[in-house]
MARGUVO-926608 format. One record per residue (C-alpha): residue number from 0; x, y, z. Coordinates in steps of 0.2 Angstrom, whole numbers. Example, Ala and Ser with C-alpha at 12.3 -4.5 7.8 and 13.67 -1.06 7.14 Angstrom:
// residues 2
(rec 0, (62, -22, 39))
(rec 1, (68, -5, 36))
***
This chain:
// residues 535
(rec 0, (-142, 43, 70))
(rec 1, (-122, 45, 72))
(rec 2, (-114, 37, 86))
(rec 3, (-100, 49, 97))
(rec 4, (-89, 37, 99))
(rec 5, (-83, 27, 84))
(rec 6, (-72, 11, 89))
(rec 7, (-56, 3, 74))
(rec 8, (-56, -14, 71))
(rec 9, (-43, -19, 62))
(rec 10, (-42, -35, 52))
(rec 11, (-29, -36, 40))
(rec 12, (-21, -52, 50))
(rec 13, (-35, -61, 45))
(rec 14, (-46, -57, 32))
(rec 15, (-31, -42, 21))
(rec 16, (-20, -57, 23))
(rec 17, (-35, -67, 10))
(rec 18, (-30, -57, -3))
(rec 19, (-23, -67, -18))
(rec 20, (-1, -67, -16))
(rec 21, (-4, -61, 2))
(rec 22, (7, -74, 15))
(rec 23, (11, -66, 32))
(rec 24, (24, -77, 43))
(rec 25, (19, -76, 58))
(rec 26, (33, -63, 61))
(rec 27, (26, -54, 48))
(rec 28, (8, -53, 58))
(rec 29, (19, -48, 77))
(rec 30, (26, -34, 68))
(rec 31, (11, -29, 58))
(rec 32, (3, -30, 76))
(rec 33, (15, -19, 84))
(rec 34, (11, -5, 70))
(rec 35, (-5, -6, 71))
(rec 36, (-3, -3, 91))
(rec 37, (7, 13, 86))
(rec 38, (-9, 19, 77))
(rec 39, (-20, 21, 90))
(rec 40, (-33, 9, 85))
(rec 41, (-45, 0, 96))
(rec 42, (-44, -21, 92))
(rec 43, (-32, -28, 82))
(rec 44, (-41, -48, 74))
(rec 45, (-25, -57, 76))
(rec 46, (-35, -72, 64))
(rec 47, (-43, -88, 68))
(rec 48, (-35, -101, 80))
(rec 49, (-35, -117, 78))
(rec 50, (-39, -116, 61))
(rec 51, (-19, -117, 55))
(rec 52, (-5, -120, 65))
(rec 53, (0, -98, 58))
(rec 54, (-12, -92, 68))
(rec 55, (-9, -104, 83))
(rec 56, (8, -100, 86))
(rec 57, (3, -80, 82))
(rec 58, (-10, -83, 97))
(rec 59, (5, -92, 111))
(rec 60, (17, -80, 104))
(rec 61, (7, -64, 105))
(rec 62, (10, -62, 124))
(rec 63, (27, -54, 115))
(rec 64, (18, -39, 110))
(rec 65, (16, -28, 122))
(rec 66, (1, -19, 116))
(rec 67, (-1, -1, 122))
(rec 68, (-20, 1, 118))
(rec 69, (-25, -12, 107))
(rec 70, (-33, -28, 111))
(rec 71, (-31, -43, 102))
(rec 72, (-47, -54, 95))
(rec 73, (-47, -68, 92))
(rec 74, (-59, -75, 77))
(rec 75, (-69, -90, 74))
(rec 76, (-86, -97, 71))
(rec 77, (-102, -105, 79))
(rec 78, (-105, -121, 86))
(rec 79, (-106, -135, 71))
(rec 80, (-123, -140, 69))
(rec 81, (-125, -157, 79))
(rec 82, (-111, -152, 93))
(rec 83, (-113, -142, 107))
(rec 84, (-102, -130, 111))
(rec 85, (-94, -135, 126))
(rec 86, (-89, -147, 113))
(rec 87, (-86, -138, 100))
(rec 88, (-65, -139, 97))
(rec 89, (-67, -122, 84))
(rec 90, (-74, -113, 102))
(rec 91, (-62, -122, 111))
(rec 92, (-48, -115, 101))
(rec 93, (-56, -97, 104))
(rec 94, (-56, -98, 122))
(rec 95, (-39, -105, 124))
(rec 96, (-29, -94, 113))
(rec 97, (-27, -82, 128))
(rec 98, (-35, -68, 124))
(rec 99, (-54, -57, 132))
(rec 100, (-62, -52, 116))
(rec 101, (-69, -65, 101))
(rec 102, (-78, -61, 86))
(rec 103, (-87, -76, 79))
(rec 104, (-97, -75, 63))
(rec 105, (-113, -84, 60))
(rec 106, (-126, -82, 45))
(rec 107, (-140, -71, 46))
(rec 108, (-148, -74, 29))
(rec 109, (-159, -85, 27))
(rec 110, (-156, -93, 9))
(rec 111, (-137, -93, 16))
(rec 112, (-144, -106, 32))
(rec 113, (-153, -117, 23))
(rec 114, (-145, -115, 4))
(rec 115, (-127, -115, 10))
(rec 116, (-124, -118, 30))
(rec 117, (-138, -131, 24))
(rec 118, (-146, -134, 41))
(rec 119, (-163, -126, 47))
(rec 120, (-167, -110, 52))
(rec 121, (-171, -111, 71))
(rec 122, (-157, -125, 72))
(rec 123, (-144, -110, 65))
(rec 124, (-153, -97, 80))
(rec 125, (-146, -111, 93))
(rec 126, (-129, -111, 83))
(rec 127, (-129, -92, 89))
(rec 128, (-135, -92, 104))
(rec 129, (-128, -106, 113))
(rec 130, (-110, -100, 106))
(rec 131, (-111, -83, 111))
(rec 132, (-120, -87, 128))
(rec 133, (-104, -103, 131))
(rec 134, (-90, -89, 128))
(rec 135, (-100, -76, 137))
(rec 136, (-99, -90, 152))
(rec 137, (-79, -92, 149))
(rec 138, (-79, -70, 154))
(rec 139, (-74, -69, 135))
(rec 140, (-81, -49, 126))
(rec 141, (-90, -56, 111))
(rec 142, (-94, -49, 95))
(rec 143, (-105, -57, 84))
(rec 144, (-103, -54, 64))
(rec 145, (-120, -56, 55))
(rec 146, (-110, -63, 39))
(rec 147, (-123, -57, 24))
(rec 148, (-134, -48, 37))
(rec 149, (-136, -32, 22))
(rec 150, (-142, -47, 9))
(rec 151, (-152, -55, 22))
(rec 152, (-162, -40, 27))
(rec 153, (-168, -40, 9))
(rec 154, (-172, -57, 7))
(rec 155, (-180, -60, 28))
(rec 156, (-181, -45, 38))
(rec 157, (-189, -54, 51))
(rec 158, (-177, -68, 52))
(rec 159, (-162, -57, 48))
(rec 160, (-168, -48, 64))
(rec 161, (-170, -64, 75))
(rec 162, (-153, -67, 72))
(rec 163, (-149, -53, 80))
(rec 164, (-160, -54, 94))
(rec 165, (-152, -73, 100))
(rec 166, (-137, -64, 99))
(rec 167, (-140, -49, 111))
(rec 168, (-150, -62, 122))
(rec 169, (-136, -74, 125))
(rec 170, (-124, -59, 128))
(rec 171, (-118, -53, 112))
(rec 172, (-106, -36, 118))
(rec 173, (-108, -29, 97))
(rec 174, (-119, -36, 85))
(rec 175, (-106, -33, 66))
(rec 176, (-119, -31, 53))
(rec 177, (-111, -37, 37))
(rec 178, (-110, -33, 16))
(rec 179, (-102, -50, 14))
(rec 180, (-106, -47, -4))
(rec 181, (-97, -31, -6))
(rec 182, (-112, -26, -18))
(rec 183, (-126, -13, -4))
(rec 184, (-126, 3, -8))
(rec 185, (-123, 19, 5))
(rec 186, (-140, 23, 6))
(rec 187, (-147, 9, 11))
(rec 188, (-135, 5, 25))
(rec 189, (-138, 18, 31))
(rec 190, (-156, 17, 33))
(rec 191, (-154, -1, 37))
(rec 192, (-142, 4, 51))
(rec 193, (-153, 15, 60))
(rec 194, (-169, 5, 59))
(rec 195, (-160, -9, 66))
(rec 196, (-152, 1, 79))
(rec 197, (-168, 10, 85))
(rec 198, (-172, -11, 86))
(rec 199, (-161, -16, 99))
(rec 200, (-150, -8, 113))
(rec 201, (-133, -18, 108))
(rec 202, (-121, -6, 101))
(rec 203, (-118, -11, 81))
(rec 204, (-104, -15, 70))
(rec 205, (-101, -12, 51))
(rec 206, (-89, -24, 39))
(rec 207, (-90, -20, 22))
(rec 208, (-82, -28, 6))
(rec 209, (-77, -18, -10))
(rec 210, (-84, -28, -22))
(rec 211, (-95, -14, -29))
(rec 212, (-81, 0, -24))
(rec 213, (-94, 5, -13))
(rec 214, (-85, -3, 4))
(rec 215, (-76, 14, 13))
(rec 216, (-96, 25, 7))
(rec 217, (-105, 12, 15))
(rec 218, (-93, 11, 30))
(rec 219, (-96, 31, 34))
(rec 220, (-116, 28, 30))
(rec 221, (-116, 14, 43))
(rec 222, (-104, 25, 56))
(rec 223, (-120, 42, 47))
(rec 224, (-134, 29, 54))
(rec 225, (-126, 24, 71))
(rec 226, (-114, 10, 71))
(rec 227, (-100, 9, 84))
(rec 228, (-89, -1, 76))
(rec 229, (-79, 1, 61))
(rec 230, (-70, -15, 53))
(rec 231, (-55, -14, 37))
(rec 232, (-39, -15, 33))
(rec 233, (-24, -7, 31))
(rec 234, (-24, -4, 12))
(rec 235, (-39, -9, 6))
(rec 236, (-32, -27, 6))
(rec 237, (-46, -40, 7))
(rec 238, (-49, -57, -2))
(rec 239, (-59, -53, -21))
(rec 240, (-60, -32, -22))
(rec 241, (-54, -31, -5))
(rec 242, (-61, -26, 13))
(rec 243, (-67, -6, 13))
(rec 244, (-50, 2, 17))
(rec 245, (-43, 10, 38))
(rec 246, (-33, 21, 28))
(rec 247, (-44, 31, 21))
(rec 248, (-58, 29, 33))
(rec 249, (-47, 34, 50))
(rec 250, (-44, 54, 40))
(rec 251, (-63, 56, 35))
(rec 252, (-68, 49, 52))
(rec 253, (-57, 63, 59))
(rec 254, (-54, 76, 47))
(rec 255, (-71, 73, 38))
(rec 256, (-86, 69, 53))
(rec 257, (-79, 77, 66))
(rec 258, (-76, 59, 80))
(rec 259, (-60, 58, 88))
(rec 260, (-54, 41, 84))
(rec 261, (-36, 43, 86))
(rec 262, (-24, 58, 92))
(rec 263, (-16, 68, 78))
(rec 264, (-1, 61, 83))
(rec 265, (-7, 44, 78))
(rec 266, (-15, 49, 63))
(rec 267, (0, 59, 55))
(rec 268, (5, 38, 55))
(rec 269, (-5, 32, 44))
(rec 270, (6, 33, 28))
(rec 271, (21, 25, 35))
(rec 272, (9, 12, 45))
(rec 273, (2, 8, 25))
(rec 274, (16, 7, 18))
(rec 275, (24, -4, 31))
(rec 276, (10, -15, 29))
(rec 277, (12, -16, 8))
(rec 278, (32, -18, 12))
(rec 279, (30, -35, 24))
(rec 280, (14, -42, 12))
(rec 281, (29, -39, -1))
(rec 282, (17, -29, -15))
(rec 283, (20, -11, -24))
(rec 284, (13, 3, -13))
(rec 285, (-3, 8, -23))
(rec 286, (4, 25, -27))
(rec 287, (-15, 33, -32))
(rec 288, (-21, 29, -14))
(rec 289, (-32, 41, -7))
(rec 290, (-24, 51, 7))
(rec 291, (-8, 38, 10))
(rec 292, (-2, 35, -9))
(rec 293, (14, 46, -16))
(rec 294, (3, 53, -27))
(rec 295, (-11, 57, -18))
(rec 296, (-6, 75, -17))
(rec 297, (4, 77, -31))
(rec 298, (3, 91, -46))
(rec 299, (4, 88, -62))
(rec 300, (-8, 101, -72))
(rec 301, (1, 118, -72))
(rec 302, (-14, 128, -70))
(rec 303, (-15, 116, -50))
(rec 304, (3, 120, -49))
(rec 305, (4, 141, -51))
(rec 306, (-13, 138, -41))
(rec 307, (-3, 130, -23))
(rec 308, (10, 144, -24))
(rec 309, (-4, 155, -21))
(rec 310, (-14, 142, -6))
(rec 311, (-8, 127, -2))
(rec 312, (-29, 123, -1))
(rec 313, (-34, 126, -19))
(rec 314, (-30, 110, -24))
(rec 315, (-27, 98, -8))
(rec 316, (-43, 92, 3))
(rec 317, (-34, 91, 17))
(rec 318, (-16, 95, 23))
(rec 319, (-4, 81, 17))
(rec 320, (4, 82, 33))
(rec 321, (-11, 78, 44))
(rec 322, (-10, 59, 38))
(rec 323, (10, 60, 36))
(rec 324, (11, 65, 17))
(rec 325, (18, 76, 8))
(rec 326, (14, 86, -8))
(rec 327, (23, 84, -25))
(rec 328, (27, 94, -40))
(rec 329, (28, 83, -55))
(rec 330, (35, 90, -71))
(rec 331, (28, 84, -90))
(rec 332, (25, 92, -107))
(rec 333, (9, 98, -98))
(rec 334, (16, 106, -86))
(rec 335, (17, 124, -84))
(rec 336, (33, 137, -78))
(rec 337, (25, 136, -62))
(rec 338, (28, 119, -60))
(rec 339, (48, 120, -65))
(rec 340, (47, 134, -54))
(rec 341, (42, 127, -37))
(rec 342, (49, 107, -40))
(rec 343, (66, 118, -43))
(rec 344, (62, 124, -29))
(rec 345, (60, 110, -19))
(rec 346, (78, 102, -21))
(rec 347, (84, 120, -16))
(rec 348, (86, 128, -33))
(rec 349, (78, 147, -38))
(rec 350, (72, 147, -55))
(rec 351, (60, 164, -48))
(rec 352, (77, 173, -49))
(rec 353, (83, 166, -62))
(rec 354, (76, 175, -81))
(rec 355, (71, 165, -94))
(rec 356, (78, 149, -86))
(rec 357, (63, 142, -82))
(rec 358, (55, 144, -97))
(rec 359, (70, 137, -105))
(rec 360, (71, 122, -95))
(rec 361, (49, 118, -96))
(rec 362, (54, 120, -117))
(rec 363, (69, 108, -113))
(rec 364, (58, 96, -105))
(rec 365, (45, 95, -117))
(rec 366, (55, 92, -135))
(rec 367, (61, 79, -122))
(rec 368, (45, 72, -121))
(rec 369, (43, 72, -137))
(rec 370, (56, 62, -141))
(rec 371, (51, 49, -130))
(rec 372, (59, 55, -111))
(rec 373, (45, 55, -99))
(rec 374, (48, 63, -81))
(rec 375, (34, 65, -68))
(rec 376, (39, 46, -66))
(rec 377, (57, 49, -66))
(rec 378, (59, 64, -54))
(rec 379, (78, 62, -51))
(rec 380, (81, 65, -72))
(rec 381, (74, 82, -71))
(rec 382, (83, 88, -53))
(rec 383, (98, 83, -65))
(rec 384, (92, 94, -77))
(rec 385, (89, 108, -68))
(rec 386, (105, 106, -58))
(rec 387, (116, 103, -75))
(rec 388, (106, 121, -83))
(rec 389, (112, 130, -67))
(rec 390, (130, 140, -71))
(rec 391, (141, 130, -61))
(rec 392, (137, 113, -62))
(rec 393, (150, 102, -64))
(rec 394, (145, 85, -66))
(rec 395, (158, 70, -57))
(rec 396, (161, 60, -72))
(rec 397, (161, 58, -93))
(rec 398, (155, 47, -102))
(rec 399, (170, 43, -116))
(rec 400, (163, 28, -122))
(rec 401, (154, 9, -120))
(rec 402, (153, -4, -129))
(rec 403, (144, -19, -124))
(rec 404, (146, -37, -132))
(rec 405, (132, -53, -132))
(rec 406, (141, -68, -134))
(rec 407, (132, -84, -136))
(rec 408, (139, -102, -132))
(rec 409, (139, -122, -129))
(rec 410, (148, -127, -113))
(rec 411, (155, -142, -116))
(rec 412, (158, -153, -100))
(rec 413, (142, -159, -92))
(rec 414, (130, -174, -96))
(rec 415, (123, -164, -106))
(rec 416, (127, -150, -117))
(rec 417, (119, -132, -111))
(rec 418, (119, -112, -121))
(rec 419, (124, -99, -109))
(rec 420, (122, -80, -117))
(rec 421, (137, -69, -110))
(rec 422, (135, -50, -108))
(rec 423, (151, -40, -107))
(rec 424, (153, -18, -107))
(rec 425, (169, -10, -107))
(rec 426, (168, 8, -104))
(rec 427, (179, 24, -101))
(rec 428, (174, 38, -91))
(rec 429, (184, 52, -86))
(rec 430, (183, 59, -68))
(rec 431, (191, 76, -65))
(rec 432, (208, 72, -76))
(rec 433, (208, 54, -73))
(rec 434, (204, 40, -86))
(rec 435, (197, 24, -81))
(rec 436, (195, 11, -93))
(rec 437, (187, -4, -86))
(rec 438, (176, -21, -93))
(rec 439, (165, -30, -83))
(rec 440, (153, -47, -86))
(rec 441, (137, -47, -82))
(rec 442, (120, -56, -82))
(rec 443, (115, -44, -97))
(rec 444, (120, -30, -106))
(rec 445, (111, -18, -93))
(rec 446, (121, -27, -77))
(rec 447, (136, -30, -87))
(rec 448, (136, -10, -89))
(rec 449, (133, -4, -73))
(rec 450, (144, -17, -66))
(rec 451, (159, -11, -76))
(rec 452, (156, 8, -75))
(rec 453, (152, 6, -53))
(rec 454, (172, -1, -55))
(rec 455, (175, 13, -65))
(rec 456, (168, 24, -52))
(rec 457, (170, 16, -34))
(rec 458, (188, 21, -37))
(rec 459, (185, 38, -35))
(rec 460, (168, 38, -26))
(rec 461, (169, 20, -15))
(rec 462, (151, 25, -6))
(rec 463, (145, 19, -23))
(rec 464, (142, 3, -20))
(rec 465, (126, 7, -8))
(rec 466, (117, 12, -23))
(rec 467, (109, -5, -30))
(rec 468, (96, -5, -45))
(rec 469, (81, -13, -40))
(rec 470, (68, -11, -53))
(rec 471, (72, -11, -73))
(rec 472, (56, -6, -88))
(rec 473, (58, -5, -103))
(rec 474, (44, 4, -114))
(rec 475, (41, 1, -134))
(rec 476, (33, 20, -138))
(rec 477, (30, 17, -158))
(rec 478, (26, -1, -159))
(rec 479, (22, 2, -177))
(rec 480, (38, 4, -183))
(rec 481, (43, -11, -176))
(rec 482, (63, -14, -169))
(rec 483, (65, 4, -176))
(rec 484, (55, 8, -164))
(rec 485, (60, 23, -150))
(rec 486, (62, 13, -131))
(rec 487, (59, 20, -114))
(rec 488, (69, 13, -100))
(rec 489, (65, 18, -83))
(rec 490, (77, 14, -70))
(rec 491, (70, 11, -51))
(rec 492, (87, 12, -36))
(rec 493, (88, 12, -20))
(rec 494, (102, 16, -9))
(rec 495, (96, 8, 9))
(rec 496, (90, 23, 13))
(rec 497, (77, 31, 1))
(rec 498, (74, 27, -19))
(rec 499, (75, 37, -34))
(rec 500, (70, 33, -52))
(rec 501, (79, 40, -68))
(rec 502, (73, 38, -85))
(rec 503, (84, 37, -102))
(rec 504, (76, 34, -122))
(rec 505, (83, 30, -138))
(rec 506, (81, 21, -155))
(rec 507, (92, 11, -143))
(rec 508, (90, 1, -131))
(rec 509, (108, -2, -123))
(rec 510, (110, 17, -126))
(rec 511, (95, 20, -118))
(rec 512, (96, 11, -105))
(rec 513, (114, 17, -102))
(rec 514, (106, 35, -101))
(rec 515, (94, 30, -85))
(rec 516, (108, 21, -78))
(rec 517, (120, 38, -80))
(rec 518, (109, 47, -73))
(rec 519, (103, 37, -57))
(rec 520, (125, 35, -52))
(rec 521, (125, 52, -54))
(rec 522, (109, 61, -48))
(rec 523, (116, 49, -32))
(rec 524, (134, 56, -29))
(rec 525, (126, 75, -33))
(rec 526, (116, 67, -17))
(rec 527, (129, 63, -7))
(rec 528, (146, 70, -12))
(rec 529, (141, 87, -17))
(rec 530, (149, 90, -32))
(rec 531, (164, 85, -25))
(rec 532, (174, 72, -29))
(rec 533, (178, 61, -14))
(rec 534, (199, 59, -9))
***
């Protein structure tokens, strides 16, 4: 039976940090903890004190956090075999961490106890009971993570339950049932949680891994079965295929299941929290994550966009603003007039009242996409198509010509001769009545072009120096034609405040790069200078 109250427990700083490629610094962990507190979570697991110097330092500096709502939790394990709980250094580290809540993990599967832990079943029960009791005697709140519980319940139900009973007798405040290998199905988890709930008075929790891509479903099923604590990570980060994703679980609990686990204002921070954690983890935000991804509420098909114009709920399961996200209209060769009109409206251009303009623009998009351009991932280039189609549009600069030289030279004067690739670009552009002819070197031909163009334009638009190229991608579209293939270049740029993407396509990679580069700078200039040449 579903509990009326669900506590949210985040383990991004420990379990999430076990994802391949993630390594949080102490400063990173402190910053994420503050952000998680703003989200309104109940518990934030800070790490495993004593396991490594970084986690020990985190807890030593935890007083800097000044958490408003969340309680900081220290993670550890049951005592080692052969040691008394009072002698175990891991338990001592939990006590000295300075926090009041500890989560300890212990085996709840008979095969895991005998084959991995390599102790007797009786000794494992003693390890669980004595560890919980010792931490409780020190005044701590103790959550017991029953590792491999669901697999253990299938293999030996009586033993799995006896582990829980020992933890309860010792005073455990919550029994967290773990789908450690991530292979359980939602229906069996719901049934098992309900059965365990009828056999104990202790609150139950759920900790699921995503190996079968069911961690969110398993978690929601456990809540339906009676789990009162939900563990997970932001963006589903974690070892192997990851953990249950709190960015999907939280809105599902609140908006779908009616459990008021956080406030409306806190829920509206969810997308911001997701992207902040991605940035700190040095991972590109997953655009296709439900609820918080940039594409979670994007609309591409003409039928969908047409429906969205009439009713926002026609192709969206929630209002995106409730989780801090927003809808996007994509434009491609699959688009209809509605896509063109809706995207133009988003940038302040009313095509609906301009007769044939929307249809003509759609035709142009389809023609250009047949030639290798792609606008759904390069909205800045599409926005420029819209602006350029307006009768009052005036280009802020005009290319007259450019030339790129790539030279391979041998450097002398060192013990070992080395070879250097030198790229130089010359650009001639017109701004108003002035013609600028500039040259610049670069690490490669595109960098040289970028430097030369900026050198020319910054004379009229000095604020352009804020724009940086942050990503450059090349795709060969027709591999069978070899070096004559059509090439698509996608450039991502940023001014430190926002990012945008532009596209170019040609059989010449330099020309394709130029088209994307020129679009990037012109887009920003139009946004920044509003079509007026700077004084």
